[in-house]
N, C-alpha and C positions, 0 to 999 in steps of 0.2 A: 362446190356446195350442192349444186343440183337442187333436189327437193329438200335438202337439209337433213336427210335421214341419218347420216353418219354422225354429224355434229350433234344433232338433237338427241340421238340415242346415247352418245357418250356423256352429254350433260345430264341426261335423265338418270344415268347410273353413277354419276360422280358426286363428290362431296364438295359443294361450293366452288367448283371450277368455273373459269371463264372460258368462252370459246369464240373464235372468230371464223366465220365461214366466208370464203372468197370465191367469187365466180366472175367470169367475164360477161355473162349473160344477165341483163337486168331482169328478164322474164324469170329466169331460174331463181334469182334472189327474191322476187315477189312471191313465188311459190314457197320458198323456204320460210319467208316471213309469215305467210299464212299458216304454215305448219307448226310454228313455235308453240302456240297455245293448245294445239291438238296433242302435243307430246309432253310438254313441260308444264309444271305448276307455275302460277304467276310469279312466285318467288324465284324459281329457276329460270324462267323466261328472261328475266333481267340480265342473266349471264350470257345470253346468246346475242352475238353481234355479227353483222354482215357487212361486207365491203365489195363493191364492184371494182375488180382489178384484174389485170392480165397476170396471173400467178402472183409473184411477189412485188410487182411494180409499185403498188401503193401501200404495201404492208410495212408497218413499223414495229420495232420491238423484237424481243426474243421470246421463244416459247419452249416449254418442256416437251411438248409432243406436237408433231405435225402429222396429220393423217390425210392421205390423198387417194382418190379414186379417179385418176385422170383418164381422158380418152386413150384407149390402148388397143383398139382394133386397127390393124394395118389397112390403109386406104382401099386396097384391092379386095379386102375381105368384107367391107361394110355392106356391099350389095348382096352378099351371100348369107347375111344374118337372117334369122327367123323373122318373118314379117311382123310379128308382135313386138319385136325389138326395133328392127330397121325402120318400120313405118310409124313408130310412136315416140321415138327419141330424136331430139335434134341431132343432125349429123355432127355438129361441133362437140357433142357430148360423147360421141363414139369414135371418131376418126383420129387415130394417133399418128397420122401421116404414114409415110412409105413403109416403115418396118414396125409401127406401133409403139416405138420407144421414144419418140420425140419429146413428149411431156415429162417422162421420167428423167431424161437427160437434163432438161431445163430446170426442173425442180431440184434435182440432186446438186447441180452446179450452184444454186443459190441458197439452198436450205441451211448450209452451215452458218450463214450470216444471220439466220433467224432462229437458231437453236442455241439454248444454253449448253454448257459443257455436259456431256452425257445425255443430252436431250435425244429423243427418239423420233425417227422418221418411219412411218408405216405407209405402205402402198397396197392397194388392191391391184392385182395383176391378172392378165389372161392366163389360162391354164398352162400355156407353153412358154411363159416369159420369166419364170422363176430364176433360172440360172443367169440369164442376161441382165436382169435388174439387180440381182445380188452382186454380179461382177461390177456393174456401174457404181454401186454403193462402195464396194471394196476399193475400187480405183480412185474414189474421191475422199478417202480418209475416214469412212465410217467403220466402226468396229462392231464386233459381235453380230455380224449380219447373219440372217437366216431366212429360209423360205418355210412358210407354214402352209400346211394343206387344209382344205375345207373338209366337211363331213363326208364328201364323196371320195376323198383321197387325192384330189387335184390340187396342184399348187394354186394358192389364192392370195397370199399376203407375203410381202418381203419387207423386212425391217432391219434397222441398224441404229447404232448409237453414235452420235457425233462427238468427236474428240477435238477439243480446241488445242492449239499448239501449246506444248509444254505441259500437257496434262497426262 
């Protein structure tokens, strides 16, 4: 969830959707909670919910869409980041462990339990992670996977549709 910007933006532009923001950090959830009324009307604010959880640990139910911007910087690269990023973001929000793919693996392994059939999983990725994250999705039963570039032409999003058995 972090500051809540992704969830709150999606709710802002949606029609009566409900959204659940999940973060391990209580501090991040406090920031996201403060941002709700800065972004959403009071009516839409009622549709934003937050949960402190280690990924899916406390999450219940199934969703049509899961969107994630997990920590994706390889541990050895965190110290090399621009100071305005490295010095102002909590390390846990940046460090994707040894190869930067740790959280993608964990989320992909569990996402199918929390997606309806044909539900979509979307990830923000590092510019050089598109092929690797797409392969992880392909190898875990996701269909119609693709890598989407940002306005600068860099890989920025990977997505796929979940297919339940027999569908």
